[in-house]
N, CA, C, O and the ligand as a Tripos MOL2 file, in Angstrom:
@<TRIPOS>MOLECULE
protein
  237   235    60     0     0
PROTEIN
NO_CHARGES

@<TRIPOS>ATOM
      1 N         -17.2380    5.0170    7.3180 N.3       1 MET1
      2 CA        -16.4410    3.8320    7.6650 C.3       1 MET1
      3 C         -15.0180    4.2430    8.0180 C.2       1 MET1
      4 O         -14.3610    4.9650    7.2690 O.2       1 MET1
      5 N         -14.5680    3.7840    9.1440 N.am      2 ASN2
      6 CA        -13.1950    4.0830    9.5400 C.3       2 ASN2
      7 C         -12.2490    3.0690    8.9660 C.2       2 ASN2
      8 O         -12.5620    1.8820    8.8760 O.2       2 ASN2
      9 N         -11.0880    3.5460    8.5780 N.am      3 GLY3
     10 CA        -10.1110    2.6280    8.0300 C.3       3 GLY3
     11 C          -8.8930    3.4010    7.5850 C.2       3 GLY3
     12 O          -8.6660    4.5390    7.9950 O.2       3 GLY3
     13 N          -8.1260    2.7640    6.7470 N.am      4 TYR4
     14 CA         -6.8690    3.3590    6.2940 C.3       4 TYR4
     15 C          -6.7850    3.2000    4.7820 C.2       4 TYR4
     16 O          -7.3430    2.2710    4.1990 O.2       4 TYR4
     17 N          -6.0730    4.1310    4.1690 N.am      5 SER5
     18 CA         -5.8130    3.9740    2.7350 C.3       5 SER5
     19 C          -4.4290    4.5370    2.4180 C.2       5 SER5
     20 O          -3.8930    5.3870    3.1290 O.2       5 SER5
     21 N          -3.8870    4.0320    1.3360 N.am      6 ALA6
     22 CA         -2.5770    4.5130    0.8800 C.3       6 ALA6
     23 C          -2.6810    4.7460   -0.6210 C.2       6 ALA6
     24 O          -3.0690    3.8560   -1.3770 O.2       6 ALA6
     25 N          -2.3270    5.9560   -1.0370 N.am      7 ASP7
     26 CA         -2.3230    6.2970   -2.4510 C.3       7 ASP7
     27 C          -1.0280    5.7290   -3.0550 C.2       7 ASP7
     28 O           0.0720    6.1840   -2.7380 O.2       7 ASP7
     29 N          -1.1810    4.7520   -3.9090 N.am      8 LEU8
     30 CA          0.0170    4.0710   -4.4340 C.3       8 LEU8
     31 C           0.8100    4.8810   -5.4250 C.2       8 LEU8
     32 O           1.9160    4.5010   -5.8080 O.2       8 LEU8
     33 N           0.2320    6.0300   -5.8520 N.am      9 LYS9
     34 CA          0.9670    6.9160   -6.7390 C.3       9 LYS9
     35 C           2.2950    7.3310   -6.0940 C.2       9 LYS9
     36 O           3.3080    7.5110   -6.7700 O.2       9 LYS9
     37 N           2.2540    7.4750   -4.7680 N.am     10 GLN10
     38 CA          3.4410    7.8650   -4.0260 C.3      10 GLN10
     39 C           4.3670    6.6630   -3.7300 C.2      10 GLN10
     40 O           5.5090    6.8330   -3.3050 O.2      10 GLN10
     41 N           3.8480    5.4620   -3.9620 N.am     11 VAL11
     42 CA          4.5930    4.2660   -3.5660 C.3      11 VAL11
     43 C           5.2210    3.5850   -4.7790 C.2      11 VAL11
     44 O           6.4370    3.4050   -4.8370 O.2      11 VAL11
     45 N           4.3920    3.2110   -5.7390 N.am     12 CYS12
     46 CA          4.9050    2.4910   -6.9230 C.3      12 CYS12
     47 C           4.4880    3.1630   -8.2110 C.2      12 CYS12
     48 O           4.7960    2.6560   -9.2900 O.2      12 CYS12
     49 N           3.7810    4.3130   -8.1330 N.am     13 GLY13
     50 CA          3.4020    5.0410   -9.3220 C.3      13 GLY13
     51 C           2.0630    4.6420   -9.9230 C.2      13 GLY13
     52 O           1.6660    5.1780  -10.9570 O.2      13 GLY13
     53 N           1.3680    3.7140   -9.2910 N.am     14 CYS14
     54 CA          0.0840    3.2670   -9.8250 C.3      14 CYS14
     55 C          -1.0390    4.1930   -9.3550 C.2      14 CYS14
     56 O          -1.0110    4.7000   -8.2330 O.2      14 CYS14
     57 N          -2.0360    4.4080  -10.2360 N.am     15 SER15
     58 CA         -3.1760    5.2020   -9.8170 C.3      15 SER15
     59 C          -4.2250    4.2880   -9.1720 C.2      15 SER15
     60 O          -5.2890    4.0300   -9.7350 O.2      15 SER15
     61 N          -3.8990    3.8300   -8.0230 N.am     16 TRP16
     62 CA         -4.7440    2.9140   -7.2800 C.3      16 TRP16
     63 C          -4.4950    3.1900   -5.7990 C.2      16 TRP16
     64 O          -3.3720    3.4870   -5.3930 O.2      16 TRP16
     65 N          -5.5370    3.0910   -5.0140 N.am     17 ALA17
     66 CA         -5.3620    3.2830   -3.5720 C.3      17 ALA17
     67 C          -5.6980    1.9730   -2.8600 C.2      17 ALA17
     68 O          -6.7600    1.3870   -3.0660 O.2      17 ALA17
     69 N          -4.7670    1.5330   -2.0210 N.am     18 ALA18
     70 CA         -5.0170    0.3450   -1.2030 C.3      18 ALA18
     71 C          -5.8200    0.8120    0.0160 C.2      18 ALA18
     72 O          -5.4900    1.8240    0.6340 O.2      18 ALA18
     73 N          -6.8550    0.0800    0.3480 N.am     19 THR19
     74 CA         -7.6540    0.4340    1.5100 C.3      19 THR19
     75 C          -7.8290   -0.7780    2.4160 C.2      19 THR19
     76 O          -7.7300   -1.9230    1.9740 O.2      19 THR19
     77 N          -8.0880   -0.5060    3.6800 N.am     20 GLY20
     78 CA         -8.3080   -1.5930    4.6250 C.3      20 GLY20
     79 C          -8.8120   -1.0470    5.9270 C.2      20 GLY20
     80 O          -8.7760    0.1610    6.1580 O.2      20 GLY20
     81 N          -9.2860   -1.9300    6.7870 N.am     21 SER21
     82 CA         -9.7910   -1.4840    8.0780 C.3      21 SER21
     83 C          -8.6740   -1.2720    9.0810 C.2      21 SER21
     84 O          -8.8480   -0.6100   10.1040 O.2      21 SER21
     85 N          -7.5190   -1.8480    8.7660 N.am     22 THR22
     86 CA         -6.3190   -1.6200    9.5970 C.3      22 THR22
     87 C          -5.1530   -1.2690    8.6960 C.2      22 THR22
     88 O          -5.1730   -1.5590    7.5000 O.2      22 THR22
     89 N          -4.1290   -0.6400    9.2750 N.am     23 ALA23
     90 CA         -2.9410   -0.3010    8.5060 C.3      23 ALA23
     91 C          -2.2730   -1.5930    7.9820 C.2      23 ALA23
     92 O          -1.7410   -1.6240    6.8720 O.2      23 ALA23
     93 N          -2.3150   -2.6510    8.8070 N.am     24 ASP24
     94 CA         -1.7270   -3.9390    8.3770 C.3      24 ASP24
     95 C          -2.4090   -4.4760    7.1230 C.2      24 ASP24
     96 O          -1.7620   -5.0470    6.2450 O.2      24 ASP24
     97 N          -3.7220   -4.2840    7.0530 N.am     25 GLU25
     98 CA         -4.4760   -4.7450    5.8940 C.3      25 GLU25
     99 C          -4.0250   -3.9920    4.6410 C.2      25 GLU25
    100 O          -3.8700   -4.5750    3.5680 O.2      25 GLU25
    101 N          -3.8220   -2.6950    4.8020 N.am     26 VAL26
    102 CA         -3.3470   -1.8840    3.6770 C.3      26 VAL26
    103 C          -1.9830   -2.3730    3.2110 C.2      26 VAL26
    104 O          -1.7190   -2.4790    2.0140 O.2      26 VAL26
    105 N          -1.1250   -2.6670    4.1760 N.am     27 VAL27
    106 CA          0.2120   -3.1770    3.8380 C.3      27 VAL27
    107 C           0.1210   -4.5170    3.0940 C.2      27 VAL27
    108 O           0.7920   -4.7100    2.0800 O.2      27 VAL27
    109 N          -0.7030   -5.4340    3.5940 N.am     28 SER28
    110 CA         -0.7680   -6.7370    2.9450 C.3      28 SER28
    111 C          -1.4170   -6.6390    1.5680 C.2      28 SER28
    112 O          -1.0240   -7.3600    0.6510 O.2      28 SER28
    113 N          -2.4100   -5.7520    1.4060 N.am     29 LYS29
    114 CA         -3.0050   -5.5780    0.0600 C.3      29 LYS29
    115 C          -2.0020   -4.9760   -0.8980 C.2      29 LYS29
    116 O          -1.9750   -5.3360   -2.0750 O.2      29 LYS29
    117 N          -1.1660   -4.0540   -0.4070 N.am     30 THR30
    118 CA         -0.1850   -3.4370   -1.2630 C.3      30 THR30
    119 C           0.9040   -4.4700   -1.6540 C.2      30 THR30
    120 O           1.4080   -4.4590   -2.7780 O.2      30 THR30
    121 N           1.2460   -5.3490   -0.7110 N.am     31 LYS31
    122 CA          2.2160   -6.3850   -1.0290 C.3      31 LYS31
    123 C           1.6700   -7.3500   -2.0880 C.2      31 LYS31
    124 O           2.4010   -7.7930   -2.9730 O.2      31 LYS31
    125 N           0.3980   -7.6630   -1.9850 N.am     32 ALA32
    126 CA         -0.2400   -8.5340   -2.9850 C.3      32 ALA32
    127 C          -0.2560   -7.8300   -4.3410 C.2      32 ALA32
    128 O          -0.0420   -8.4630   -5.3750 O.2      32 ALA32
    129 N          -0.5080   -6.5300   -4.3330 N.am     33 HIS33
    130 CA         -0.5040   -5.7160   -5.5590 C.3      33 HIS33
    131 C           0.8970   -5.7280   -6.1830 C.2      33 HIS33
    132 O           1.0450   -5.9270   -7.3890 O.2      33 HIS33
    133 N           1.9200   -5.5120   -5.3490 N.am     34 ALA34
    134 CA          3.2950   -5.4570   -5.8270 C.3      34 ALA34
    135 C           3.6910   -6.8010   -6.4800 C.2      34 ALA34
    136 O           4.3830   -6.8480   -7.4970 O.2      34 ALA34
    137 N           3.2270   -7.8660   -5.8540 N.am     35 LYS35
    138 CA          3.5320   -9.2080   -6.3750 C.3      35 LYS35
    139 C           2.8610   -9.4390   -7.7300 C.2      35 LYS35
    140 O           3.4910   -9.9160   -8.6730 O.2      35 LYS35
    141 N           1.5650   -9.0930   -7.8120 N.am     36 GLU36
    142 CA          0.8040   -9.3200   -9.0330 C.3      36 GLU36
    143 C           1.1750   -8.3790  -10.1610 C.2      36 GLU36
    144 O           1.3870   -8.8050  -11.2960 O.2      36 GLU36
    145 N           1.2520   -7.0920   -9.8410 N.am     37 MET37
    146 CA          1.4220   -6.0730  -10.8600 C.3      37 MET37
    147 C           2.8660   -5.7840  -11.1970 C.2      37 MET37
    148 O           3.1860   -5.3920  -12.3190 O.2      37 MET37
    149 N           3.7460   -5.9810  -10.2150 N.am     38 HIS38
    150 CA          5.1580   -5.6010  -10.4460 C.3      38 HIS38
    151 C           6.1190   -6.7560  -10.3420 C.2      38 HIS38
    152 O           7.3350   -6.5720  -10.3860 O.2      38 HIS38
    153 N           5.5650   -7.9680  -10.2010 N.am     39 ASN39
    154 CA          6.3740   -9.1650  -10.0890 C.3      39 ASN39
    155 C           7.4230   -9.0730   -8.9640 C.2      39 ASN39
    156 O           8.5350   -9.5880   -9.0830 O.2      39 ASN39
    157 N           7.0390   -8.4170   -7.8990 N.am     40 MET40
    158 CA          7.9490   -8.3060   -6.7430 C.3      40 MET40
    159 C           7.6120   -9.4280   -5.7750 C.2      40 MET40
    160 O           6.5950   -9.3770   -5.0820 O.2      40 MET40
    161 N           8.4680  -10.4420   -5.7300 N.am     41 MET41
    162 CA          8.2050  -11.5390   -4.7980 C.3      41 MET41
    163 C           8.4690  -11.0760   -3.3820 C.2      41 MET41
    164 O           7.7790  -11.4750   -2.4440 O.2      41 MET41
    165 N           9.4750  -10.2290   -3.2360 N.am     42 GLU42
    166 CA          9.7580   -9.6010   -1.9530 C.3      42 GLU42
    167 C           9.6310   -8.1010   -2.1780 C.2      42 GLU42
    168 O          10.2080   -7.5610   -3.1220 O.2      42 GLU42
    169 N           8.8800   -7.4300   -1.3180 N.am     43 VAL43
    170 CA          8.7330   -5.9840   -1.4700 C.3      43 VAL43
    171 C           9.9680   -5.3140   -0.8710 C.2      43 VAL43
    172 O          10.2750   -5.5200    0.3040 O.2      43 VAL43
    173 N          10.6790   -4.5110   -1.6700 N.am     44 PRO44
    174 CA         11.8920   -3.8680   -1.1640 C.3      44 PRO44
    175 C          11.6070   -2.9460    0.0250 C.2      44 PRO44
    176 O          10.5420   -2.3340    0.1060 O.2      44 PRO44
    177 N          12.5640   -2.8570    0.9350 N.am     45 ALA45
    178 CA         12.4280   -2.0050    2.1380 C.3      45 ALA45
    179 C          12.0710   -0.5750    1.7730 C.2      45 ALA45
    180 O          11.3160    0.0880    2.4840 O.2      45 ALA45
    181 N          12.6210   -0.1060    0.6570 N.am     46 GLU46
    182 CA         12.3680    1.2650    0.2000 C.3      46 GLU46
    183 C          10.8800    1.4780   -0.0870 C.2      46 GLU46
    184 O          10.3130    2.5170    0.2520 O.2      46 GLU46
    185 N          10.2540    0.4690   -0.7240 N.am     47 ILE47
    186 CA          8.8360    0.5510   -1.0350 C.3      47 ILE47
    187 C           7.9870    0.4800    0.2320 C.2      47 ILE47
    188 O           6.9970    1.1970    0.3780 O.2      47 ILE47
    189 N           8.3990   -0.4060    1.1490 N.am     48 VAL48
    190 CA          7.6790   -0.5180    2.4130 C.3      48 VAL48
    191 C           7.7020    0.8050    3.1760 C.2      48 VAL48
    192 O           6.6980    1.2250    3.7520 O.2      48 VAL48
    193 N           8.8530    1.4440    3.1680 N.am     49 GLN49
    194 CA          9.0210    2.7460    3.8240 C.3      49 GLN49
    195 C           8.0880    3.8060    3.2170 C.2      49 GLN49
    196 O           7.4240    4.5580    3.9310 O.2      49 GLN49
    197 N           8.0610    3.8400    1.8620 N.am     50 LYS50
    198 CA          7.1960    4.7900    1.1660 C.3      50 LYS50
    199 C           5.7280    4.4920    1.4790 C.2      50 LYS50
    200 O           4.9140    5.3990    1.6470 O.2      50 LYS50
    201 N           5.4120    3.1870    1.5540 N.am     51 LEU51
    202 CA          4.0530    2.7860    1.8600 C.3      51 LEU51
    203 C           3.6600    3.2370    3.2530 C.2      51 LEU51
    204 O           2.5760    3.7900    3.4360 O.2      51 LEU51
    205 N           4.5200    3.0120    4.2460 N.am     52 GLN52
    206 CA          4.2140    3.4020    5.6210 C.3      52 GLN52
    207 C           3.9280    4.9050    5.6790 C.2      52 GLN52
    208 O           3.0420    5.3510    6.4080 O.2      52 GLN52
    209 N           4.7080    5.6920    4.8850 N.am     53 ALA53
    210 CA          4.5300    7.1320    4.8660 C.3      53 ALA53
    211 C           3.2360    7.5500    4.1780 C.2      53 ALA53
    212 O           2.6900    8.6160    4.4620 O.2      53 ALA53
    213 N           2.7390    6.6890    3.2560 N.am     54 ALA54
    214 CA          1.5690    7.0460    2.4700 C.3      54 ALA54
    215 C           0.2550    6.6490    3.1290 C.2      54 ALA54
    216 O          -0.8100    7.1050    2.7140 O.2      54 ALA54
    217 N           0.3210    5.8000    4.1550 N.am     55 ILE55
    218 CA         -0.9010    5.3330    4.8250 C.3      55 ILE55
    219 C          -1.5510    6.4540    5.6210 C.2      55 ILE55
    220 O          -0.9210    7.0890    6.4670 O.2      55 ILE55
    221 N          -2.8350    6.6820    5.3280 N.am     56 ARG56
    222 CA         -3.5980    7.7470    5.9900 C.3      56 ARG56
    223 C          -4.8830    7.1500    6.5360 C.2      56 ARG56
    224 O          -5.4770    6.2680    5.9160 O.2      56 ARG56
    225 N          -5.3090    7.6250    7.6850 N.am     57 PRO57
    226 CA         -6.6460    7.1990    8.1550 C.3      57 PRO57
    227 C          -7.7160    7.8300    7.2720 C.2      57 PRO57
    228 O          -7.5680    8.9780    6.8530 O.2      57 PRO57
    229 N          -8.7840    7.1030    6.9850 N.am     58 THR58
    230 CA         -9.9240    7.6480    6.2130 C.3      58 THR58
    231 C         -11.0300    7.9270    7.1910 C.2      58 THR58
    232 O         -11.2020    7.2210    8.1840 O.2      58 THR58
    233 N         -11.7850    8.9740    6.8950 N.am     59 MET59
    234 CA        -12.8920    9.3540    7.7970 C.3      59 MET59
    235 C         -14.1990    8.7030    7.3580 C.2      59 MET59
    236 O         -15.2330    8.9060    7.9940 O.2      59 MET59
    237 ZN          1.7910   -0.5100   -8.3490 Zn       60 ZN60
@<TRIPOS>BOND
     1     1     2 1
     2     2     3 1
     3     3     4 2
     4     3     5 am
     5     5     6 1
     6     6     7 1
     7     7     8 2
     8     7     9 am
     9     9    10 1
    10    10    11 1
    11    11    12 2
    12    11    13 am
    13    13    14 1
    14    14    15 1
    15    15    16 2
    16    15    17 am
    17    17    18 1
    18    18    19 1
    19    19    20 2
    20    19    21 am
    21    21    22 1
    22    22    23 1
    23    23    24 2
    24    23    25 am
    25    25    26 1
    26    26    27 1
    27    27    28 2
    28    27    29 am
    29    29    30 1
    30    30    31 1
    31    31    32 2
    32    31    33 am
    33    33    34 1
    34    34    35 1
    35    35    36 2
    36    35    37 am
    37    37    38 1
    38    38    39 1
    39    39    40 2
    40    39    41 am
    41    41    42 1
    42    42    43 1
    43    43    44 2
    44    43    45 am
    45    45    46 1
    46    46    47 1
    47    47    48 2
    48    47    49 am
    49    49    50 1
    50    50    51 1
    51    51    52 2
    52    51    53 am
    53    53    54 1
    54    54    55 1
    55    55    56 2
    56    55    57 am
    57    57    58 1
    58    58    59 1
    59    59    60 2
    60    59    61 am
    61    61    62 1
    62    62    63 1
    63    63    64 2
    64    63    65 am
    65    65    66 1
    66    66    67 1
    67    67    68 2
    68    67    69 am
    69    69    70 1
    70    70    71 1
    71    71    72 2
    72    71    73 am
    73    73    74 1
    74    74    75 1
    75    75    76 2
    76    75    77 am
    77    77    78 1
    78    78    79 1
    79    79    80 2
    80    79    81 am
    81    81    82 1
    82    82    83 1
    83    83    84 2
    84    83    85 am
    85    85    86 1
    86    86    87 1
    87    87    88 2
    88    87    89 am
    89    89    90 1
    90    90    91 1
    91    91    92 2
    92    91    93 am
    93    93    94 1
    94    94    95 1
    95    95    96 2
    96    95    97 am
    97    97    98 1
    98    98    99 1
    99    99   100 2
   100    99   101 am
   101   101   102 1
   102   102   103 1
   103   103   104 2
   104   103   105 am
   105   105   106 1
   106   106   107 1
   107   107   108 2
   108   107   109 am
   109   109   110 1
   110   110   111 1
   111   111   112 2
   112   111   113 am
   113   113   114 1
   114   114   115 1
   115   115   116 2
   116   115   117 am
   117   117   118 1
   118   118   119 1
   119   119   120 2
   120   119   121 am
   121   121   122 1
   122   122   123 1
   123   123   124 2
   124   123   125 am
   125   125   126 1
   126   126   127 1
   127   127   128 2
   128   127   129 am
   129   129   130 1
   130   130   131 1
   131   131   132 2
   132   131   133 am
   133   133   134 1
   134   134   135 1
   135   135   136 2
   136   135   137 am
   137   137   138 1
   138   138   139 1
   139   139   140 2
   140   139   141 am
   141   141   142 1
   142   142   143 1
   143   143   144 2
   144   143   145 am
   145   145   146 1
   146   146   147 1
   147   147   148 2
   148   147   149 am
   149   149   150 1
   150   150   151 1
   151   151   152 2
   152   151   153 am
   153   153   154 1
   154   154   155 1
   155   155   156 2
   156   155   157 am
   157   157   158 1
   158   158   159 1
   159   159   160 2
   160   159   161 am
   161   161   162 1
   162   162   163 1
   163   163   164 2
   164   163   165 am
   165   165   166 1
   166   166   167 1
   167   167   168 2
   168   167   169 am
   169   169   170 1
   170   170   171 1
   171   171   172 2
   172   171   173 am
   173   173   174 1
   174   174   175 1
   175   175   176 2
   176   175   177 am
   177   177   178 1
   178   178   179 1
   179   179   180 2
   180   179   181 am
   181   181   182 1
   182   182   183 1
   183   183   184 2
   184   183   185 am
   185   185   186 1
   186   186   187 1
   187   187   188 2
   188   187   189 am
   189   189   190 1
   190   190   191 1
   191   191   192 2
   192   191   193 am
   193   193   194 1
   194   194   195 1
   195   195   196 2
   196   195   197 am
   197   197   198 1
   198   198   199 1
   199   199   200 2
   200   199   201 am
   201   201   202 1
   202   202   203 1
   203   203   204 2
   204   203   205 am
   205   205   206 1
   206   206   207 1
   207   207   208 2
   208   207   209 am
   209   209   210 1
   210   210   211 1
   211   211   212 2
   212   211   213 am
   213   213   214 1
   214   214   215 1
   215   215   216 2
   216   215   217 am
   217   217   218 1
   218   218   219 1
   219   219   220 2
   220   219   221 am
   221   221   222 1
   222   222   223 1
   223   223   224 2
   224   223   225 am
   225   225   226 1
   226   226   227 1
   227   227   228 2
   228   227   229 am
   229   229   230 1
   230   230   231 1
   231   231   232 2
   232   231   233 am
   233   233   234 1
   234   234   235 1
   235   235   236 2
@<TRIPOS>SUBSTRUCTURE
     1 MET1         2 RESIDUE 1 A MET
     2 ASN2         6 RESIDUE 1 A ASN
     3 GLY3        10 RESIDUE 1 A GLY
     4 TYR4        14 RESIDUE 1 A TYR
     5 SER5        18 RESIDUE 1 A SER
     6 ALA6        22 RESIDUE 1 A ALA
     7 ASP7        26 RESIDUE 1 A ASP
     8 LEU8        30 RESIDUE 1 A LEU
     9 LYS9        34 RESIDUE 1 A LYS
    10 GLN10       38 RESIDUE 1 A GLN
    11 VAL11       42 RESIDUE 1 A VAL
    12 CYS12       46 RESIDUE 1 A CYS
    13 GLY13       50 RESIDUE 1 A GLY
    14 CYS14       54 RESIDUE 1 A CYS
    15 SER15       58 RESIDUE 1 A SER
    16 TRP16       62 RESIDUE 1 A TRP
    17 ALA17       66 RESIDUE 1 A ALA
    18 ALA18       70 RESIDUE 1 A ALA
    19 THR19       74 RESIDUE 1 A THR
    20 GLY20       78 RESIDUE 1 A GLY
    21 SER21       82 RESIDUE 1 A SER
    22 THR22       86 RESIDUE 1 A THR
    23 ALA23       90 RESIDUE 1 A ALA
    24 ASP24       94 RESIDUE 1 A ASP
    25 GLU25       98 RESIDUE 1 A GLU
    26 VAL26      102 RESIDUE 1 A VAL
    27 VAL27      106 RESIDUE 1 A VAL
    28 SER28      110 RESIDUE 1 A SER
    29 LYS29      114 RESIDUE 1 A LYS
    30 THR30      118 RESIDUE 1 A THR
    31 LYS31      122 RESIDUE 1 A LYS
    32 ALA32      126 RESIDUE 1 A ALA
    33 HIS33      130 RESIDUE 1 A HIS
    34 ALA34      134 RESIDUE 1 A ALA
    35 LYS35      138 RESIDUE 1 A LYS
    36 GLU36      142 RESIDUE 1 A GLU
    37 MET37      146 RESIDUE 1 A MET
    38 HIS38      150 RESIDUE 1 A HIS
    39 ASN39      154 RESIDUE 1 A ASN
    40 MET40      158 RESIDUE 1 A MET
    41 MET41      162 RESIDUE 1 A MET
    42 GLU42      166 RESIDUE 1 A GLU
    43 VAL43      170 RESIDUE 1 A VAL
    44 PRO44      174 RESIDUE 1 A PRO
    45 ALA45      178 RESIDUE 1 A ALA
    46 GLU46      182 RESIDUE 1 A GLU
    47 ILE47      186 RESIDUE 1 A ILE
    48 VAL48      190 RESIDUE 1 A VAL
    49 GLN49      194 RESIDUE 1 A GLN
    50 LYS50      198 RESIDUE 1 A LYS
    51 LEU51      202 RESIDUE 1 A LEU
    52 GLN52      206 RESIDUE 1 A GLN
    53 ALA53      210 RESIDUE 1 A ALA
    54 ALA54      214 RESIDUE 1 A ALA
    55 ILE55      218 RESIDUE 1 A ILE
    56 ARG56      222 RESIDUE 1 A ARG
    57 PRO57      226 RESIDUE 1 A PRO
    58 THR58      230 RESIDUE 1 A THR
    59 MET59      234 RESIDUE 1 A MET
    60 ZN60       237 GROUP 0 **** ****
């Protein structure tokens, strides 16, 4: 299955990987995670930057 994933250990320190069929899906799942797990109503630009850097295509 082709898609994208981001290891959140590099983003917010959680041992969880966000996955999705598009990079946008990974971003939105990570934002939902940040909201639920870290009470971040707005994801800081710093976290978004780390997230963009952590997104990798999966084979
Ligand atoms: Zn987290």
